Backbone as JSON, one array per atom type, in Angstrom:
{
  "sequence": "MALPNDGFHDELARAFAEYREACPAPELSDGFMPGIWRGIEARCGFSMTVRRISRRFVTAAVALCLLMAILLTIPRTPNAAVGYASSTYLEALATDHSIEDIPITDLEHRDGGVE",
  "N": [[167.22, 114.19, 74.98], [167.7, 113.32, 78.23], [165.82, 112.61, 81.14], [166.42, 113.85, 84.46], [165.72, 112.15, 86.58], [165.64, 109.54, 85.58], [166.24, 106.95, 86.38], [164.53, 106.66, 88.51], [162.03, 106.49, 87.28], [162.26, 104.07, 85.97], [162.43, 102.32, 88.16], [159.94, 102.72, 89.28], [158.28, 101.74, 87.24], [159.05, 99.03, 87.32], [158.13, 98.41, 89.91], [155.36, 98.68, 89.59], [154.93, 96.63, 87.73], [155.63, 94.36, 89.25], [153.64, 94.52, 91.16], [151.35, 94.06, 89.59], [151.8, 91.42, 88.9], [151.71, 90.21, 91.4], [149.16, 90.77, 92.34], [146.75, 89.79, 90.56], [144.29, 90.91, 88.19], [140.87, 90.57, 89.0], [138.61, 88.15, 87.67], [135.9, 89.2, 85.86], [132.52, 88.59, 86.31], [129.05, 87.83, 85.58], [127.74, 88.24, 87.99], [129.25, 90.08, 89.37], [128.94, 92.96, 89.93], [126.34, 92.95, 91.23], [127.11, 91.45, 93.45], [128.97, 93.14, 94.67], [127.26, 95.27, 95.38], [125.55, 93.93, 97.17], [127.33, 93.45, 99.25], [127.93, 96.09, 100.04], [125.38, 97.0, 100.85], [124.94, 95.22, 102.93], [126.76, 96.07, 104.84], [125.88, 98.65, 105.33], [123.23, 98.4, 105.96], [121.57, 98.52, 108.42], [122.04, 101.15, 109.37], [121.23, 102.64, 107.16], [118.54, 101.96, 107.07], [117.58, 103.04, 109.48], [118.12, 105.72, 108.97], [116.43, 106.17, 106.76], [113.88, 105.71, 107.9], [113.86, 107.7, 109.86], [113.91, 109.99, 108.28], [111.39, 109.81, 107.11], [109.74, 110.1, 109.37], [110.42, 112.72, 110.13], [109.52, 114.14, 107.91], [106.77, 113.57, 108.07], [106.22, 114.8, 110.54], [106.74, 117.5, 109.95], [104.76, 117.94, 108.03], [102.48, 117.54, 109.61], [102.77, 119.64, 111.48], [102.55, 121.87, 109.76], [99.91, 121.5, 108.87], [98.51, 121.79, 111.3], [99.2, 124.44, 111.91], [97.96, 125.78, 109.81], [95.29, 125.12, 110.34], [94.96, 126.43, 112.79], [95.15, 129.09, 112.07], [92.94, 129.64, 110.57], [90.11, 131.62, 110.64], [87.5, 131.36, 113.04], [83.99, 131.19, 112.98], [81.25, 131.93, 115.05], [78.85, 129.44, 115.61], [75.47, 128.94, 115.75], [74.17, 126.52, 116.0], [76.02, 124.83, 117.13], [76.49, 125.79, 119.68], [77.79, 126.08, 122.93], [80.24, 125.02, 122.34], [81.62, 126.34, 120.3], [81.97, 128.86, 121.27], [83.63, 131.36, 123.29], [84.95, 131.18, 126.65], [84.08, 133.35, 128.2], [81.89, 134.22, 126.7], [80.22, 132.03, 127.0], [79.72, 132.16, 129.74], [78.33, 134.56, 129.83], [75.98, 133.99, 128.47], [74.99, 131.97, 129.97], [72.55, 130.27, 131.86], [71.49, 131.28, 134.87], [70.91, 130.53, 138.39], [68.62, 131.92, 138.88], [66.89, 131.41, 136.82], [65.74, 128.99, 137.27], [62.76, 127.32, 137.96], [60.72, 128.17, 140.8], [59.28, 126.19, 142.02], [60.75, 123.9, 141.62], [62.9, 124.35, 143.33], [61.66, 124.27, 145.81], [60.98, 121.62, 145.98], [63.45, 120.41, 146.19], [64.44, 121.39, 148.57], [62.82, 120.23, 150.38], [60.47, 121.39, 150.94], [57.11, 122.68, 150.85], [54.83, 121.33, 148.5]],
  "CA": [[167.57, 114.68, 76.27], [167.28, 112.39, 79.27], [165.31, 113.23, 82.36], [167.37, 113.63, 85.54], [165.27, 111.05, 87.44], [165.31, 108.44, 84.68], [166.3, 105.73, 87.18], [163.32, 106.61, 89.34], [160.93, 106.03, 86.43], [162.47, 102.63, 85.75], [162.08, 101.63, 89.4], [158.49, 102.8, 89.41], [157.71, 100.81, 86.26], [159.27, 97.69, 87.85], [157.25, 98.21, 91.07], [154.01, 98.44, 89.08], [154.92, 95.3, 87.1], [155.6, 93.38, 90.34], [152.31, 94.6, 91.77], [150.41, 93.39, 88.68], [152.02, 89.98, 89.0], [151.3, 89.75, 92.73], [147.7, 90.94, 92.48], [146.14, 89.79, 89.23], [142.94, 91.49, 88.09], [139.86, 89.52, 89.15], [137.78, 87.86, 86.51], [134.59, 89.79, 86.02], [131.43, 87.72, 85.9], [127.75, 88.5, 85.55], [127.32, 88.56, 89.34], [130.25, 90.9, 90.05], [128.35, 94.19, 90.47], [125.36, 92.66, 92.27], [127.82, 91.01, 94.66], [129.52, 94.34, 95.3], [126.15, 96.0, 96.0], [125.1, 93.17, 98.34], [128.29, 93.71, 100.32], [127.76, 97.47, 100.51], [124.12, 97.08, 101.57], [125.05, 94.47, 104.18], [127.5, 96.9, 105.79], [125.14, 99.88, 105.63], [121.81, 98.06, 106.04], [120.87, 99.05, 109.59], [122.1, 102.62, 109.42], [120.4, 103.18, 106.08], [117.14, 101.77, 107.45], [117.29, 104.04, 110.5], [118.13, 107.02, 108.3], [115.23, 106.25, 105.93], [112.73, 105.85, 108.79], [113.9, 109.02, 110.51], [113.51, 110.99, 107.28], [109.94, 109.75, 106.95], [109.15, 110.7, 110.56], [110.61, 114.17, 110.07], [108.61, 114.64, 106.88], [105.42, 113.51, 108.63], [106.11, 115.82, 111.59], [106.65, 118.8, 109.3], [103.44, 118.03, 107.42], [101.52, 117.7, 110.69], [102.92, 121.0, 112.0], [101.96, 122.79, 108.79], [98.46, 121.33, 108.92], [98.02, 122.4, 112.54], [99.35, 125.89, 111.78], [96.89, 126.25, 108.91], [94.0, 125.02, 111.05], [94.91, 127.43, 113.84], [95.05, 130.44, 111.5], [91.63, 129.83, 109.95], [89.21, 132.27, 111.61], [86.29, 130.61, 113.34], [82.78, 131.98, 113.16], [80.37, 131.23, 115.98], [77.75, 128.73, 114.97], [74.4, 128.83, 116.73], [73.81, 125.13, 116.17], [77.03, 124.17, 117.94], [76.27, 126.22, 121.05], [78.93, 126.48, 123.74], [81.5, 124.45, 121.85], [82.34, 127.26, 119.44], [82.09, 130.17, 121.88], [84.68, 131.47, 124.28], [84.51, 130.97, 128.03], [83.33, 134.53, 128.64], [80.6, 134.21, 126.01], [79.4, 131.0, 127.62], [79.27, 132.68, 131.03], [77.36, 135.63, 129.61], [74.72, 133.41, 128.02], [74.63, 130.88, 130.87], [71.34, 130.48, 132.64], [71.85, 131.19, 136.28], [69.94, 129.91, 139.29], [67.37, 132.68, 138.86], [66.02, 130.89, 135.77], [65.12, 127.72, 137.7], [61.44, 127.6, 138.57], [60.71, 128.12, 142.26], [58.72, 124.91, 142.47], [61.83, 122.92, 141.66], [63.69, 124.61, 144.52], [60.92, 123.81, 146.97], [61.07, 120.16, 146.04], [64.8, 120.04, 146.61], [64.62, 121.77, 149.98], [61.88, 119.48, 151.21], [59.4, 122.31, 151.3], [55.74, 122.37, 150.44], [54.68, 121.14, 147.06]],
  "C": [[166.95, 113.76, 77.31], [166.82, 113.17, 80.49], [166.28, 112.93, 83.5], [167.0, 112.46, 86.44], [164.89, 109.84, 86.61], [165.34, 107.12, 85.43], [165.06, 105.56, 88.06], [162.14, 106.06, 88.54], [161.06, 104.54, 86.14], [162.07, 101.83, 86.98], [160.57, 101.61, 89.59], [157.81, 101.84, 88.46], [157.88, 99.38, 86.74], [158.33, 97.4, 89.03], [155.82, 97.95, 90.61], [153.9, 97.06, 88.44], [154.86, 94.22, 88.17], [154.23, 93.37, 91.01], [151.29, 93.87, 90.91], [150.57, 91.89, 88.74], [151.52, 89.44, 90.34], [149.79, 89.79, 92.91], [147.07, 90.96, 91.11], [144.73, 90.36, 89.29], [141.92, 90.37, 88.22], [139.07, 89.36, 87.86], [136.39, 88.43, 86.77], [133.54, 88.82, 85.49], [130.13, 88.51, 85.91], [127.31, 88.93, 86.94], [128.29, 89.47, 90.08], [129.63, 92.14, 90.69], [127.24, 93.91, 91.48], [126.01, 92.18, 93.56], [128.42, 92.19, 95.41], [128.4, 95.1, 96.04], [125.6, 95.27, 97.22], [126.03, 93.41, 99.51], [128.14, 95.11, 100.91], [126.48, 97.58, 101.33], [124.17, 96.32, 102.88], [125.77, 95.3, 105.24], [126.68, 98.1, 106.23], [123.66, 99.62, 105.86], [121.09, 98.72, 107.19], [120.88, 100.56, 109.62], [121.27, 103.26, 108.31], [118.92, 103.06, 106.42], [116.73, 102.82, 108.48], [117.21, 105.42, 109.86], [116.85, 107.21, 107.48], [113.98, 106.46, 106.79], [112.7, 107.22, 109.43], [113.52, 110.12, 109.52], [112.0, 111.01, 107.09], [109.23, 110.37, 108.16], [109.27, 112.22, 110.54], [109.67, 114.78, 109.05], [107.17, 114.64, 107.4], [105.21, 114.57, 109.7], [105.98, 117.21, 111.0], [105.27, 118.98, 108.67], [102.36, 118.24, 108.49], [101.58, 119.1, 111.29], [102.32, 122.02, 111.05], [100.44, 122.71, 108.79], [97.88, 121.99, 110.16], [98.12, 123.93, 112.48], [98.26, 126.47, 110.88], [95.55, 126.21, 109.61], [93.87, 126.07, 112.15], [94.75, 128.85, 113.29], [93.72, 130.69, 110.82], [90.71, 130.47, 110.97], [87.94, 131.46, 111.8], [85.13, 131.58, 113.5], [81.87, 131.23, 114.11], [79.18, 130.63, 115.25], [76.67, 128.5, 116.02], [74.02, 127.38, 116.98], [74.78, 124.4, 117.09], [76.87, 124.55, 119.4], [77.55, 126.62, 121.73], [80.26, 126.01, 123.17], [82.29, 125.45, 121.01], [82.52, 128.64, 120.07], [83.22, 130.16, 122.9], [84.1, 131.28, 125.66], [83.66, 132.14, 128.52], [81.96, 134.61, 127.97], [79.68, 133.17, 126.62], [78.89, 131.46, 128.97], [78.2, 133.74, 130.85], [76.0, 135.07, 129.22], [74.23, 132.3, 128.94], [73.37, 131.25, 131.65], [71.67, 130.26, 134.1], [70.72, 130.56, 137.08], [68.61, 130.66, 139.3], [66.39, 132.15, 137.82], [65.33, 129.59, 136.17], [63.77, 128.04, 138.34], [61.47, 127.37, 140.08], [60.16, 126.79, 142.75], [59.8, 123.84, 142.52], [62.68, 123.12, 142.9], [62.98, 124.12, 145.78], [60.97, 122.31, 147.11], [62.43, 119.73, 146.55], [65.03, 120.35, 148.08], [63.7, 120.99, 150.91], [60.71, 120.34, 151.65], [58.06, 121.81, 150.8], [55.68, 122.26, 148.94], [53.91, 122.21, 146.41]]
}
């Protein structure tokens, strides 16, 4: 039994044969694949470099954010050796030595009074 489009298949076979004659298969050598990859990398070199650098920056930024978040969540305990650096502003004001703690002799020297 013959297919109804038998002429179409013959034409298609002839077109493929003409194509093979017009465009012969290239000879494959040892440098074929490395040459292909060099061409691909030359076309995508700059964009791939930018993409790679941006990925590293994003990774570093995420790591830095996580580190800062961890450091901010660690509870701090006041340390007597550190002094004002580890206390809050209100605690520093409460423990601050006011002008009443300065000896009176120092005030007399500053005002030009009697020694």
